[in-house]
N, C-alpha and C positions, 0 to 999 in steps of 0.2 A: 722581391721587389716589384715584379710585374703585378702580383695581385695587389700590392698596395697602391701602386698607381693607378691600377684599375678602380680599386675602391674609391681612390681620391677623385677620380674623374666622374665616377658614378655619382658621388655625393654632390659634387659641383652641378651636375646636370639635374639632379633632384632639387636642389636649391633654386636652380634657374627656373625650373618648371614651377615651383611654388611661388616665386616672386611673379612670374608671368601670369600665373592663375589669380593671384592676389590683385595684381594691377588691373587685369580684366574685369574683376569683380567690382574694384572701385569705379571703373569706367561705367559698368552696367548700373551701379547704384546711382551715380550723378545723372546718368541719362533718364532713368525711372523718376528720379527727383524732378528733373526739368520737366519731364511731361506731366507728372502729377500736379506741379505748380500751375501749368498752363491749363490743364483741363479741370482743376478743381476752382479755378478763378470763375466768378459768374460771367455768364455769356456775353453780357454787354460790355465787360471790361477786358476780355482777352481777345486776342486776334484783331484788334481794332483797325489797324492798316488793312488787313484782308477783307474785313467786313465792309469798309469803306469802299473798296474797290469792286467786290464781287457779290456783296450781300444784296438782300432785296431791293434796297435803296441805293445800291453802290454806283459809283461813277461809270462803270462798264455797262450798266443797264440803260443808262440815259442815251437819248439819240443825240444830243447836243455834243458839245466838246468835252474831252476828258478833263480838261484843265479849266472848267469854268468855276469850280470851287477850290481850286489849287490844292486839292486833298491828295490827287494822284501825282505822286513825283516821278513815276518811271518814264522811260522813253515810250514813244508812239509805238515802237515795235514790241516793247514789253506789254503794253495794252493789248495789241493784237493777239500775242500769244496767251494772255489770261482771259481773253473774252470767252472761250470756250467753257471755261470754269463757271461762268455765271449760271449755267443750267444745272449744276450740281446742287444736291440738297444741302442745306446750311450746315446742319449738324454733321453730315458725312464729309463735308469739305474741311470743317474744322479738324475732325480727327484725323482725315487723310493728309492734310496739310502738315499738321504737328508731326505724324509719324514719318511722313515723307521728308520733312526738314531734318528729323533725327537721322534717317538713314544718309542723307546728304553730308551730315556732320561725321558719321562714321566713315563714309567713303573718303571724305577728306583727310580724316587722321590717318587712314591706310596710305593714301597716296603721299601725304608728307613723310611718313615713316619711310617709304620706298625711295624718295627723293633725298635723303640725308648724303651729304657729300662722302664720297669714297676715300679711302678705306673705311669701312664700318665693321666693328667686330660683331661676332655672332650674338653676343649677350646684347649689345646695344640694339641690333636689328631686331631681336625678339621682344625687347621691352619697348621699343620706340612707339609702336602703335597704340598700346593702351594708354601709355603717357600722353601722347599727341591728343588722343580722343578726350582723355580726362581735362586736358588744359582748355581744349575747345569747349567742352561742356561748361566749364567754369568762367568762361571769358564773357565779358559784357556784351560784345557784339552778337554771340550766338545766343545769350539769354535774352537779349532785346529781339533777335530775329524770332525765336520760338514764341516770345510773348506777343509782339506786335503782328506777326505773319507776313514777314518781309521776305524778299527774293534776294537778299545781299549775298547769301553762300553761294547761289548758283555761278555767278561770275568767277569768284574765287576758284571754285572747283573745276570750272571749265578751263581756266587758264593753267592750273596744275595738272589736269589730265592731259592737255593739250602739249604741254612741257615735258611730262615725265612717263605717261601711261601709254601713249599711242605710238604707233610707228608710222613714218612718213610725215613729210612737212606739210603735204597739203591738208591731211587730216587735222593736224595740230594747228595749223593756220586757220581752218574752218571752225574749230572750237573756239579759238582765242578771239575770232571774228564774231562770233554769236555771242561771246561774253561782252565785247565792246559794244554791240548792238543793245544789250541790256543796260550796260553801265559804260558810258563813253570814255571815261578816262582810262580805260583798259587799252586804249589805242597806244598808251605809253609803251606797251610790251612789243609793238612792231619795230621801234628803232632798236629795242633790245635784241630782237631775233635778227635784224637786219645786220647789225654790227657784230654778231657773233657768229656769222657764217651761214645762218638758216634763212636766206633771202627769199626762198620759194614760200616758206612759212610766212614770212613778213607780208609779201605780196598777196598772199592767199587772205591774211588776216584783214588787209584793207579792203579787198574785193568782197570779202563775206559781209564785213560792216556795211560797205557801201550798198551791196545788194539787198541786205535786210532792211536798211533805212530807206531804200527806193521803194521796197515792197509795202513798208509802212506808209510811206508817202502816198503811194498810189491808193491804198485802202483808206487812210485816213489823212486826207490832204490838208484839211483845216487844222487838225490837232498837230500834224507835223510842222506846219507853218508856226503855230502857237509855241511849240516847244523849241525848235531850232532857231527860229528868227526873233519872235517877240521875247521869249524868255532866254535866248542865247543859251542853248544847251541845257536848258532847265533852270536856269538860274532865277531865285526868287519863288520857286514852287515850295510847297510845304510850309513849314514854320518860317519865323522871322530869321533873316540871315545872320543878325547878330546874336542869335539864340546860342547858349552855352552849349547845346547838342551839336551845333555846327562846327566841327573841329577841322576847319580849313583856314589857310592865310586869309582868305577874304572875310571869314567870320571873326578872326582875330584883330584884323584891322578896324573892322567896324565896332567891335567891343572897345577898342582903344580910343574911340571917339572921332575917327576919320571918316569922312564922307566925301561924295562928289568926285570930281575929276582926280583930285589928289589921292584919294583911296584907290580908285581904278588904276591909275598909272602906277602906283607903288605896288599894288597887286600884281599887275602884269610883269614888272620888272623883277620882282622877288620870285614870282611863279616860274618865269623864264630861267632864272639863275638856279632854282632848285631842280627844275626838270633837267637842265643840262647837266648839272653836276651829279644828280641822282643817276641818270642813265648812264653817264661816263663811268661811275663808280660800279654800277650793275655789270656793266660789259668787263670790266676789269675782274670782277669776281667771278663772272661766268666762265672766262677764259681761264681763270685759276682753277676751275673744277668745282666751284660751289654755286651751281645753278640756282639751287633753293634759296640760297642767300640773295643772289642777284634778283630773282623774283620778288623777294621781300622788299629789297631796296627800291626796286621799281614801282611796286604797290604803294610804299610809303610816300615816294615822291608824287604819285598820282592822287594820294589823299590830301596832300597839302595844297596842290595847284588846282583842285576842283573847286569851284565856286561855293558849292554846298557838299559837305561830307558828314552825314548824319551818323550817330553812335554805331548803328548796325552795319555800316559800311567800313568800319576800321579794323578788319579782320587781318589786314595785311600787316599791321605792327606786330602781331602775336607770331608770325612767321619769322620775324627777324630774330627771334630767341635762339636760331641755329648758329648765328654768327658767334666766332670765338674772340674774346678780347682780353688783353692781358698777357703779360710774360710769366707772372708768378701764378702758381696754382691757387693761392689765396684770392687772387683778383679775378679768377676764371668765371666765378659764380656771380659777380656783380651784374653784369649786363643781363644775363637771363633771369635773375631774380627780379631786377627792376622792371623789366618787360612784362613778366607775369603778374607782378603786384599791380603795374598800372592797367593792366588789361583785365584784372579781375576785381579789383576793389573801386569803390566810388573815390573820386578825387578828394573828397573831403575827409577821407581816412590817411591820406598820404601825407597832407601838409597842415600845420596847425592852423587854428582859426586866428590869423593875424591878416589884418587889412593889406599890410604891404606884400603879402604872399598871395593874394587873391588872384592876380593876374596869372601867376605861375599855376596856381592850382586850377583855375578855370580852364586852362589851355595845356593840360599836362600830357594829354594823349597826342595832340598836335606836335608838341615840343619833342615827343618820344619819336614821332614819325620824321620829323626833320632832322633829328639827331641821327637816326638810322640811315637816312637817304644822304645826309651830307657830310657829318663829322665824325662819327664813332669809327675808330681806327681798328675795323676788324683784321684779323690776322690773316694773311694768304697762306695757303698750304705749303707754299716753299719755305715758309719761315721755320727755323728750328724749334720755335716754341710752340708751334701749332699742335703738335701731337704730345711734346714732352715739356711741359712748361717747367719753370724753377720750382722744385718740389718745397713743400712746406716742411719746416723742422718741428719734430714732435719730441715731447719728453719720453723717456724709456717707458715702455708698457709695464703696468703692474697687474698682479692677479686681482680678480673681482672681489669686491669687499664681502659680498654674500654669494653662496654658492649658487643660488638659483637667480640671481640679478646680475646679469654679465654688464660689464662696462660698455656704455653706448658709444659706438663708433664716432658718432658725429659730435661727441663730447671729448674727444681726444685732446690731450693737454698740449696745445700749440704753444711754441717758443717764440714765434714771431708775431709782429703787430698785425692785426687784422685790418682789411680794407675799410677805410673810413666811411665811405659812401654806403657801404653794405651795412655797417653798424648803425648808422643814423637811419637808414631806411628800416632797419629791424626794430629800432627803438621806437620809431614813430608808429608803425604798423601794430606793433605789440601793444603800445599805449592806446591807440585807437580801439584795438579789439578788446583791451581792458575796459574801456568806457562802455562798449556796447554790452559786454557781459554783465557789467554793474547794473546797467539799466534793464536788461532783459530778466535779470533776477526777480525782480518785482512785476513781472508781466508786461514791461515796456513802458510803464509810467510810474511816477512816484505814488499816485492815488491808489493805484491797483494793490499795492502792498501795505498801506498805511495801518489798517487795523492789526495785522499780523505783525507789523514792526513795532507797534505800540505795546501789544501784548507781551513781545519778548523784551522789550524796554522795562516793562513792569517786573518781569521774572529777573532781570539783571538787577534792578534796584532792590528787590526783596533779597537776593543773595548778597549783594553787598551789605546791605543793613545786618543780614545775619553775621558777616565777617566783620562788621565795624569799619568798613572803609568807604561809606557813603559820603564822600567829601565833596561831591561836584557842586552841590548848591552853595555850601558854604564858601568854597574857593571862588566861585563864580561872583558872588555878591561881595566878597572882601576884594577882589581885584577890581570890580567896578567903581569902588569908592576912591581908587587911587588913579587918577588920569593916566599918568605916565606909564604905569605898569599896565593898564588896560590897553593902551596904545601899543606898547612893546609886544605884549602876547598876541594882539590882533594881527601885527605886522608879521611876528615870527610865524604865526599859523598860516597866514596866506602867501607868504613869500619863500621860506626855506624849505617847504616841502619838496619842490622841484629842483630849486638852485643847488642845494648841498649835493644830493645824489648824482646830479648830472656833472656837478664840479668834480666829485671823487672820481666818477668814471672817466672824466676827460683827463685828470692828472694821471690816473693809472694807464690810461690808453697811451699817453704820450711819454710817461717816464718808466712805467712799469707794465709792459704789455703782457708779460707772462702772468701777472697777478690780475690784469684786467680781465682776462678770459675766466678765470676762477670767479672772481668778484661778480661778473656780469651772469654767470650761470647760477650762482647763489640768489642773486637778486631776481632773476627769472623764475626760479622755483619758489622763493617766497611770495612773489605776487601770484603765481598759479595757486597755490595754497590758500592764499587770501580770497581768490575769487571763488574758490570752493565754499569758503566760509559765508561770503556774500550771498551765494545761491541758496545755502542750506538754512541759513539764520539771518534773514532780514531783520535789522534792529534800528529802532528809532534812538537817535542820540538824545542827551538831555535837553537840549534846547528845543526839540520838538515834541516833548512829552508836556501836554497841556497843563497837567495838574502839578507840575514840579516847580513852576514859578522861575524858571531860568530866564536871564537876560542875555540874549543873543547879541553880544558885542560885535560880531562880524558881519551879520546880515541884517541887523536891525530888528525892529519890532515885527513879530510874527502875527498873522492873522490865521488863528487855528480853525476858523470855520471854512477855509478853502483847502483843498488837497495838495495844492503846490507851496512850497516854502523858498524863499531866497531866490537870489538872481541866477544862480547856477542850476535850478531845477530842472530846466529843460535840457541840460547837457549831461548830467550825472545822476545817479542814483542818490538820494539823500538818506536812504536807509541802509547803506553799506558802511555800518560802523563797526561789526565785529567780523574779523579783527581789525585793529586801526593800523592802516598802512601808513598813516601820518607817523605813528610811533615805530612801525615796523621798519620802514625805510631809514628813519633816523638811526634806530639801533643797529641796522645794517651798516650804515656809514660809519658809526662808532667802532664796531667789531673790526670792519676792514682796515679803518686808520690805525687802530691799536695793533694790529697784526703786521701791517707794512711799515709803520712809521719807523724811519731809521734812528731817531733819538728816543731815549727812555721817557723824557719828560713830555713828549708829544702823545704818549700811549694814554696817560690819565685825562689829558685835556679832550681826546676824542670823545670821552663820555659826556662832555658838557652838551652836545648837540642833542642826544636823546633825553637828557635832563630837561632841557629847555623846552623840548618839544611835547614831553608828557605834561609839563606844567602848563603850557599853552593849550593843548588839546582839552584839558580838564577845565582850566580856568574860563575858557570861552564858551564852555557848554557843548562841545562838539563831540565829546567822546565820553564814556564811562571810564573808570579806573580798570575794570576787567577788560575793556577793549585794548588797553596798553599790554596787559597780560597776554591776550589773544595775539596781538602784534608779536611779542617777544617769543610766542610758541611757533608761529610760522616762519620766523626768521631762523630759529633753531632748526625748524624742518627743512628750510631752504639750504643752510649749510650742510645739514646731513645728507640730503639727497644728492648735492653736488659731490660729496664725499663718496657716496655710495656708487654712483654712476662713473665718477670721475678719477676716483683715487684721491691720493693727497695733493696738496698744492704742487703744480709744477715746479715752482721755484724752489721749493724745499728739496725736490728730487733732483733738479738740475745742479743746485748747489753742492748737495752730497756727491752726485756724480764727479763734478769737477775736483771736488777734494780728494775722491779715490784716485782720479787720473793724475792729479799732482803729486800724491803720495807715491803711486806707482813709477811715475817719471823720476822722482827723486831717488827711489831705490835704484832705478836702472843706471842713472848717471854718476851714482856715489862712488868715489875713487876706490878701487880694491887695495888692500894692505899688501906691502911688498912681500914677496915670499923670501924665507929665511935661506942663507947660504949655507950650504954644507961643505 
């Protein structure tokens, strides 16, 4: 038994080492990729901010004010620190700055991993550092910092080192004070230090900031007056304050159309409220033993109340990922996933292109910072759910379908309803990625793959003629002659492609959560297989074949002398026809409804949607008949992969288990026959 336990421990340690090595490899690949992107960019297009400051014609070379051109947005102390760099060679400075910034990111990830709230398991502590570095490399603030040549990582690192990596309050206050001299809103950490009992560090922070600012004032009096008095702590420097890159309350109010005294008054009132509430919450979590979360909350409050907060200064939001939210285990992933998605993906991928959502989309990072600072109910460590959330119920495990293909652990058959916010976020991001992959399949534009797509279109037409199923032109011209039929198929093609699948998912989510997860996984695998088809075989639909004589009833008359077609050309790949996801998704809807429908008469009705869909895609000239066949193939593959990786449908397993339990219970309580009397 001792040998078995020792063998099990050794196996766990080996897996842990392999996982740690793999994560460090991922972090190294991401770091190398970021450096390669920066250094492969033409010299005039990379490190533009650094070039503006310390290049041959940079503002730090001139004898006048640093702020004459409003291109330098740092503090006078920052300019004083950067001035010695002007003597460095341009190319050496670019390489040195890039790799130096990379080292700062690595150091930041190591400090964050060390600062996780205790108690932290050994496995978590070993894996936290490469995960933190990878997330930092993927985040938009770090990517912008590396690309532009900014100093925004330094204040964050100085604060974290002062809070977690040094001994002595004076040294900690010195580091945080220097960070405040580079980025004045860091002074918000002084109240955090004061109210958590580190008063000497708070006083040292203020003194260091004052001394650094005074030193800069003595060396650069005119620039200091311009920055602190004329521009009121840098307000108005850099780009326009109402630019989308300014993710602060001031920028939000300007984008909403407010100006003048009203905007200033409202900004001051809201800023004071956010600052007070944010610091209060940060103090509470710091006293609870979650100092890293307290630091993140304070940084998020500083982001909101700063007059200008550019994208490369938003790193504090990513640190808020350490907060735990939700009593249920299934809810525990919502907040960290939302933070990572907001901080790594462009806002246009998070929300649909609907005008009513533009305000939300344009300020999504600011809203995340405000939420972290003021409203997100992070769990205290004293909560019974902090370490042991309400567990998720799973169906009984089943053996692997194939000997060499184990069941994927993240696709375990859950019996409870998933978190709605996480599902909506997953659906939106997946669809945005689907759009990007469709477009990238032809080289990033529709014109790039036109010749190849038309060649493949001729191949499909020849094959259909050989099979005697080339009915596209006949169906198209027949439908055009009947106005009501043409209008019906046009409406069906443009409307039901998204409405019906989303409706099926919504009904399953609300009424049949067990079946929802199975259906969603099958749909995801179907779409993934379709993306592979789009990538490998770009195909022109019949309406984009110049010699076929098709009438495009949906998009109107086409000009084949131009490389782009239709109103949606700028958004999607027009040559993603094989397989047809219009038919594939409709067939998925029909199969799912036929399986889960409670009434027998509902099952055949489920096939009407794929029937009308295949009629619409052929009659409107948007797909070949064989495209529908390809759509059916990927749907079958989607359901097959779901079965291979997940096993049978969880509802079937649960019903069978409940039947067995009921039968066993009946046998247990069945009255025994009376014994005979002798």
